[in-house]
N, C-alpha and C positions, 0 to 999 in steps of 0.2 A: 504494500500500500504506500502511495506517495505521501509526502508531507501535506500536500494540498488536500488529499482525500481525508487524511486524519484530521486536518484543521476543520474540514466541513462537518465532521462528526460532532465536534464540540462547539461549532460556531454560534449556536443558539444558547449555549449554556452561559449564563452570566451569574455574577455574585449576588447572593441574596442580600437585600438591604431592607430589613424590616419585614414586610409581608409580601414582597414581590415574588414572582416566579423564579426559581433557582435551578430548575431542571430536576430537582429531587422530588420524590413523592410528597404529596400534600398531607401533612400531619398536623395535629393540634399542637399549640404552643406547649401544653402540659407534657406531651410525650416526646417533644423534639429534643434531641441531644445536640450539643454544640458540634459544629462541623469540625473535621480534623484540621490540624494545623500543619501547614506546609513547612518542612524543616530541611536544612542542609544535611545531607547524608553524613558528612564528616562529623557533625555535632552529635549524631546518633551512634557514633562509634565505628562507622565504616571507613575503611582506608581509601578515601577518594580524593584527598588533597593532591596538589600537583606533585608533591614528594612521595605520595603513596602511603601516607599515614592518616590515622584518625585524629580528630580533635574532640574527643567525647566530652559532653556536657551532661551533668547529672540530671538536670531538669528535662532536657530534651530526651534523654534515654528513658526517663520515667514516662513521658508522653508516648513513646514507642511501646513500652511495656503495657500501657493502658489501651493500646490500639487507637490512640488519638492523634497520630502523626502520619503524614505522607512524606516519605523520604525522596529527595531529589538531589542530584548533583548536576547542575546546569552544564558544567564543562563536559562531563561524560555524555549527557543528553545531546550536546552539540557535536559529538563525534570525536572528542579528544581522548587520548589514552590516559591511563594511570599506571605508572607515573608519567609526567609530562614536563616539559620545560616551564618554568614559572612565566607568567604573563602579567602585564600591567597595561592600564589605559595610558597612552602616551600623550605628551604635550599638556596643554591646559584642559584637555577633554575630561569628560566624566561619563558615567553610564547614560545620562540624558543625551549628551551630544553623540554618543555612539548610536543610540536608538534613532536619533534625528539624522543620521548619515554624515555627521560632521567630525566624528572621532574614530580612533582606531585602537584595537587591542593587539599588542605585539608581544611575542615571547622572547626569552633571553637569547634565542638563536637568530633573532631578527625577523622571524616569520610572522606575517600578519594573520592573526587568528580571529579577526573580528567576526567573520561569517559564522564560526563555531560558537562564539559567545552569543550572537544574535539568535542562532537556531536553538541553543540551549535555553535561553531566556523564554523563547516562544513555547518550547516543550514544557518548561516548568509552569508557565502560565496555563497550558492545557491541563496539566495535572491539578493545579489549583482550582480551575473551573469545574473539572469533572468531580472533584471531591467537595466542592462548595466551600472551600477554605476562605476564611476572612482574615486570617492572621498568618504571617510567615516569620519563622525564626531562622535567620540566615547568618552565615559565617562572617564575622566582622573583618573588615579591611580587604576582602577579596575583590578582584576586578569584576567578578560576577555577582557575588552576594553581599558585598560590603554595603553598610548603611552609614551614611553621613561622612565617613572617612575612608579613603582608599590610598594605596601607595601612589607616589607621584609620577610614575612612569620612567624613573631613572634607575630602577633596580638597586636602590641604595638604602632601603628600609625607611625612607622618609615618607611621612603621611601628609595628606592634604585633604581639604574638604571635597566631598563628592561621594556619590553612590555608585555601586557596581551596576552592570547592565541588567541583570535579572532583578535586582532589588528595585531599580528604577521602573522597569516594566510592570512589576507587580504593584508598586506604589501607584503608578498611573492608572492601573486597573481597579484600584480601590482597596487593596489589601493593606492592613496595618503591618508595617515592617518593623521587626525587632531583631536585635543581634543577641548573641549569648551574653554580651555585656549588660543588656537591659533586663536580665532575668532575675537578678538578686532581689529578693523580697517581693517578687511579683507572683500572684496566683495565676495559674493558667487553666 
């Protein structure tokens, strides 16, 4: 099945906002459970980071154990292997400018992997739509999943303001975006 065919299967599924249609069966508010939370797979303990390691987070792993999480790795969903060369959004760009066709994601080998990051973001969005997710917990500082702060594109561990490609796409689609840094003291 092509990406376009898969896209068409979920094109009418939108996020629930109050009482609107969500693509899920109609159930009363009393019996409705919270929709699953979209989470970065590395935070759930899977070895999906660029270096092939996990970044487990206790609260995210508990969501998985409770069956309340949908795991995604946008880089893998975009066709990149694990492990893979580290990548950063270069120049003054951010996830927003990458989505708008004005920014690029490049890896340490100099390869432009923007198309992979865009595809992975779209696939993560499909998963969120299918599950009816309203919240995403994504890996901080990642060029895909980073929320509010990302690496500056120089591969020197310097951070700057900006969000990753997937985080920005999900935010544009109405999801609340959190990182593992936001979870301390928060009930999920």
